[in-house]
KELUM-485949 format. One record per residue: chain; residue number from 1; x, y, z of N, C-alpha, C in turn; residue in three letters. Coordinates in Angstrom, 2 decimals. Example, Ala and Ser with C-alpha at 12.3 -4.5 7.8 and 13.67 -1.06 7.14 Angstrom:
2
  chain  resi      n.x      n.y      n.z     ca.x     ca.y     ca.z      c.x      c.y      c.z  resn
      A     1    13.19    -5.69     7.80    12.30    -4.50     7.80    13.20    -3.30     7.80   ALA
      A     2    12.85    -2.25     7.08    13.67    -1.06     7.14    12.90     0.03     7.87   SER
// end
This chain:
117
  chain  resi      n.x      n.y      n.z     ca.x     ca.y     ca.z      c.x      c.y      c.z  resn
      A     1   222.70   -57.26    46.11   221.91   -56.99    46.54   220.14   -57.55    46.92   UNK
      A     2   220.02   -58.11    48.55   218.08   -58.60    47.94   217.47   -58.03    48.65   UNK
      A     3   216.11   -57.69    47.63   215.01   -57.30    48.75   213.63   -59.00    48.49   UNK
      A     4   213.68   -57.64    49.34   211.72   -58.70    49.85   210.78   -58.00    50.51   UNK
      A     5   210.54   -58.04    49.51   208.79   -58.31    50.20   207.96   -58.93    50.46   UNK
      A     6   206.32   -57.68    50.63   205.73   -58.77    51.63   204.79   -58.15    51.94   UNK
      A     7   203.34   -58.63    52.70   202.00   -57.97    53.23   201.34   -58.11    52.81   UNK
      A     8   201.76   -58.20    51.25   199.65   -59.34    49.29   199.00   -60.15    50.67   UNK
      A     9   197.27   -60.08    49.81   196.76   -61.25    50.76   195.90   -61.07    49.13   UNK
      A    10   194.63   -60.92    49.99   193.22   -61.16    49.80   192.77   -60.53    50.08   UNK
      A    11   191.71   -59.77    50.26   190.66   -58.38    50.88   189.98   -58.23    49.89   UNK
      A    12   188.73   -57.35    50.44   187.08   -56.92    49.71   187.75   -55.81    49.34   UNK
      A    13   186.70   -55.24    48.03   187.13   -53.77    47.55   186.11   -52.94    49.23   UNK
      A    14   187.21   -51.94    49.18   187.56   -50.63    49.90   187.91   -50.74    51.53   UNK
      A    15   188.58   -51.89    50.88   189.46   -52.19    52.45   191.04   -51.94    52.55   UNK
      A    16   192.62   -52.83    53.15   193.32   -51.96    53.39   194.73   -53.14    53.34   UNK
      A    17   195.57   -52.71    52.39   196.38   -53.26    53.06   198.26   -52.98    53.09   UNK
      A    18   199.08   -53.30    53.15   201.01   -52.17    53.88   201.17   -52.78    53.53   UNK
      A    19   202.27   -53.17    52.38   202.83   -53.81    51.98   204.50   -54.00    52.48   UNK
      A    20   205.33   -54.21    53.17   206.91   -54.11    53.19   207.79   -54.32    52.23   UNK
      A    21   208.53   -53.39    51.86   209.81   -53.75    51.57   211.58   -53.84    52.10   UNK
      A    22   212.03   -54.42    52.30   214.00   -54.66    52.46   213.92   -54.61    51.78   UNK
      A    23   215.31   -53.66    52.05   216.40   -54.25    51.31   217.49   -54.50    51.49   UNK
      A    24   218.65   -55.90    51.42   219.29   -56.31    52.58   220.75   -56.63    51.43   UNK
      A    25   222.40   -56.47    52.39   223.21   -57.01    52.03   224.12   -55.68    50.79   UNK
      A    26   223.56   -53.99    51.12   224.07   -52.69    50.35   224.50   -52.20    51.84   UNK
      A    27   226.01   -51.84    51.45   226.11   -51.01    52.84   225.45   -49.22    52.63   UNK
      A    28   225.61   -48.63    51.43   225.16   -47.41    50.73   223.67   -47.15    50.76   UNK
      A    29   223.04   -45.94    50.58   221.49   -46.58    51.08   221.11   -46.49    49.53   UNK
      A    30   219.94   -46.79    49.95   218.99   -46.68    48.20   218.08   -44.88    48.09   UNK
      A    31   219.13   -45.12    46.55   218.42   -43.72    46.27   217.06   -43.59    46.39   UNK
      A    32   216.59   -44.68    45.74   214.45   -44.11    44.93   214.31   -45.69    46.01   UNK
      A    33   213.28   -45.52    46.22   212.65   -46.62    46.70   211.09   -47.15    45.64   UNK
      A    34   210.48   -47.90    45.74   209.28   -47.94    44.34   209.12   -49.18    44.35   UNK
      A    35   207.69   -49.23    44.03   206.39   -50.27    43.99   205.83   -50.65    42.30   UNK
      A    36   206.04   -51.13    41.96   205.37   -51.57    40.20   204.83   -52.60    40.80   UNK
      A    37   203.41   -52.96    40.20   202.84   -54.06    39.76   202.20   -54.24    38.46   UNK
      A    38   201.48   -55.90    38.65   201.99   -55.96    36.73   200.28   -56.98    36.28   UNK
      A    39   199.46   -57.30    36.28   198.06   -57.53    36.38   198.67   -59.30    34.63   UNK
      A    40   197.55   -60.18    35.36   197.48   -60.19    34.01   197.76   -59.94    33.13   UNK
      A    41   198.59   -60.08    31.89   198.00   -59.47    30.78   198.16   -58.60    30.22   UNK
      A    42   198.93   -57.30    31.51   199.41   -56.95    31.35   201.09   -55.70    31.55   UNK
      A    43   201.53   -55.07    31.19   202.11   -54.65    31.24   202.70   -53.94    32.75   UNK
      A    44   203.92   -54.02    33.17   204.05   -53.85    34.27   204.24   -52.16    34.61   UNK
      A    45   203.27   -52.16    35.62   203.82   -49.63    35.90   204.05   -49.63    37.21   UNK
      A    46   204.22   -48.50    37.06   204.60   -47.64    38.02   203.73   -47.79    38.83   UNK
      A    47   203.60   -47.95    40.83   202.58   -47.21    40.84   203.66   -46.35    42.15   UNK
      A    48   204.18   -46.36    42.87   204.43   -45.36    43.73   206.53   -45.50    43.34   UNK
      A    49   206.50   -43.96    43.54   208.57   -44.26    44.80   208.31   -43.42    45.67   UNK
      A    50   209.16   -43.91    46.00   210.13   -42.26    47.03   211.65   -42.41    47.50   UNK
      A    51   211.61   -41.18    47.58   213.90   -40.60    47.60   213.92   -40.79    49.11   UNK
      A    52   215.35   -41.54    48.70   216.27   -41.10    50.13   215.73   -39.77    50.52   UNK
      A    53   215.05   -38.86    50.20   215.23   -37.48    50.84   213.80   -37.61    51.10   UNK
      A    54   212.64   -38.45    51.08   211.45   -38.16    51.49   210.41   -37.78    49.85   UNK
      A    55   211.12   -37.22    48.79   209.91   -36.80    47.43   209.86   -37.85    47.45   UNK
      A    56   208.16   -37.96    47.21   207.24   -39.13    46.46   206.59   -38.88    44.70   UNK
      A    57   205.86   -39.91    43.94   206.04   -39.90    43.13   204.55   -41.15    43.18   UNK
      A    58   203.41   -40.31    41.86   202.71   -41.52    42.21   201.54   -41.50    41.18   UNK
      A    59   201.61   -42.96    40.95   200.59   -43.22    39.51   199.49   -41.89    39.79   UNK
      A    60   198.61   -41.67    38.63   197.77   -40.48    38.18   196.23   -41.99    39.18   UNK
      A    61   196.02   -43.25    38.99   195.02   -43.97    39.62   195.12   -44.61    41.22   UNK
      A    62   196.54   -43.85    41.88   196.75   -44.37    43.67   197.19   -43.16    44.03   UNK
      A    63   196.32   -42.05    43.45   196.49   -41.08    44.17   195.36   -40.80    45.29   UNK
      A    64   195.71   -40.56    46.33   194.65   -40.32    47.02   194.20   -41.96    47.96   UNK
      A    65   194.83   -42.38    47.31   194.18   -43.53    47.76   195.76   -43.99    48.51   UNK
      A    66   196.90   -44.76    48.15   198.23   -45.50    48.94   198.74   -44.05    48.76   UNK
      A    67   199.47   -44.17    49.65   200.68   -43.87    50.36   202.06   -44.86    50.69   UNK
      A    68   203.52   -44.14    50.20   204.57   -44.90    50.36   205.46   -43.74    51.00   UNK
      A    69   205.96   -44.59    52.16   206.76   -43.95    52.64   208.17   -44.80    52.60   UNK
      A    70   209.05   -44.48    53.49   210.73   -45.21    54.14   210.78   -45.18    55.68   UNK
      A    71   211.49   -46.73    55.60   211.08   -46.69    56.99   212.75   -46.02    57.84   UNK
      A    72   212.68   -46.24    59.72   213.39   -45.69    60.58   215.07   -47.18    59.67   UNK
      A    73   214.09   -48.09    59.68   215.87   -49.40    59.41   216.35   -48.92    58.13   UNK
      A    74   217.12   -48.15    57.64   217.60   -48.27    56.65   217.77   -48.84    56.08   UNK
      A    75   217.11   -49.28    54.21   216.84   -48.77    53.05   215.76   -50.76    53.33   UNK
      A    76   214.01   -49.68    53.72   212.84   -49.98    54.24   211.97   -49.34    53.28   UNK
      A    77   211.01   -49.76    53.04   210.22   -49.16    52.13   208.27   -50.04    52.34   UNK
      A    78   207.54   -49.06    52.62   206.01   -49.33    52.76   205.56   -48.99    52.15   UNK
      A    79   204.09   -49.19    51.74   203.16   -48.62    50.76   202.10   -48.66    51.52   UNK
      A    80   201.08   -47.96    51.63   200.00   -48.07    52.54   199.21   -47.75    51.84   UNK
      A    81   198.28   -49.20    51.02   196.56   -49.07    50.18   195.76   -49.20    51.55   UNK
      A    82   194.85   -48.12    50.55   193.55   -48.10    51.79   192.36   -47.45    50.16   UNK
      A    83   191.65   -48.33    50.40   190.07   -48.41    49.43   190.29   -48.33    48.09   UNK
      A    84   190.79   -49.97    48.22   191.28   -50.86    47.34   190.09   -51.44    46.65   UNK
      A    85   190.81   -51.19    44.61   189.42   -51.56    44.03   189.82   -53.13    43.59   UNK
      A    86   189.04   -53.59    42.99   189.71   -54.76    41.99   190.88   -54.52    41.03   UNK
      A    87   190.61   -53.64    40.98   191.48   -53.17    39.24   193.10   -52.84    39.89   UNK
      A    88   192.82   -53.57    41.41   194.98   -53.10    41.75   195.27   -54.92    42.20   UNK
      A    89   193.83   -55.44    41.73   194.85   -56.82    42.13   196.00   -56.70    40.46   UNK
      A    90   196.53   -57.73    41.33   198.35   -57.75    40.33   199.30   -58.67    41.01   UNK
      A    91   200.52   -59.06    41.15   201.37   -58.76    40.78   202.21   -57.18    41.93   UNK
      A    92   202.33   -57.09    42.79   203.57   -56.06    43.79   204.80   -56.56    43.44   UNK
      A    93   205.85   -56.22    42.67   206.93   -55.55    42.84   207.51   -54.71    43.56   UNK
      A    94   209.10   -54.89    44.23   209.49   -53.42    45.23   210.21   -53.19    44.61   UNK
      A    95   211.07   -52.37    43.96   212.48   -51.81    43.34   212.81   -50.78    44.19   UNK
      A    96   214.73   -50.94    43.74   215.57   -50.89    44.59   216.15   -50.29    43.88   UNK
      A    97   216.55   -48.53    43.97   217.48   -47.72    42.58   218.67   -47.46    43.36   UNK
      A    98   219.91   -47.88    42.82   221.77   -46.79    43.94   222.33   -45.87    43.45   UNK
      A    99   222.42   -45.71    43.04   222.78   -44.32    42.44   224.71   -43.97    42.71   UNK
      A   100   225.15   -44.28    42.44   227.06   -43.96    42.76   227.57   -43.31    41.48   UNK
      A   101   228.85   -44.46    40.72   229.63   -43.74    39.65   228.23   -44.68    38.65   UNK
      A   102   227.79   -45.75    38.91   226.06   -46.25    38.38   225.27   -46.15    38.87   UNK
      A   103   224.49   -46.85    37.82   223.13   -47.17    38.93   222.68   -48.38    38.49   UNK
      A   104   222.48   -48.75    39.57   221.85   -49.72    39.76   220.53   -50.21    40.39   UNK
      A   105   219.81   -51.05    39.52   219.21   -51.76    39.82   218.30   -52.88    40.54   UNK
      A   106   217.27   -53.35    41.51   217.69   -54.25    42.80   215.93   -54.54    41.85   UNK
      A   107   215.47   -55.46    42.41   213.93   -55.96    42.44   213.08   -57.17    43.11   UNK
      A   108   212.39   -57.61    43.78   212.08   -58.49    44.82   211.78   -59.46    44.23   UNK
      A   109   210.77   -60.12    44.56   210.16   -61.22    44.43   208.75   -60.96    43.60   UNK
      A   110   208.19   -59.55    44.30   206.80   -60.14    43.98   205.86   -61.06    44.43   UNK
      A   111   204.20   -59.72    45.55   203.53   -60.15    46.44   202.78   -59.65    45.94   UNK
      A   112   201.33   -61.30    45.69   200.41   -61.36    45.04   199.47   -60.13    46.27   UNK
      A   113   198.55   -59.06    45.74   197.65   -58.64    45.86   195.93   -58.35    45.28   UNK
      A   114   195.24   -58.78    45.45   194.05   -59.75    45.34   192.15   -59.30    45.35   UNK
      A   115   192.18   -58.01    44.90   191.15   -57.68    46.17   189.75   -57.78    45.58   UNK
      A   116   188.22   -58.25    45.63   187.63   -58.65    45.00   186.74   -57.85    45.52   UNK
      A   117   185.48   -58.52    44.99   183.89   -57.12    44.59   183.84   -57.60    45.59   UNK
// end
């Protein structure tokens, strides 16, 4: 299974970006897809997750600004980021989780988001 993340870039504070994530190589639906981020010198942290049933979970620092969604194409997910702040600057990673008899985690390569003040 491979995850391809895209959509990062440079934006001014208050602007918007939309991240995309596509998981390929699996016949199974990913039970959970999500976004994490890691800023320089900090640990990786959860941003948002969404289940195959559409249940969402957000970190407090993005509630009301970011929206995660699943695409119509199997195993795709999006993160719409509005009202971006300089502190949102980080590498954003897509993660997918498949649950069958075991639990398998898959990570994308990361996409840089830079918010200028």
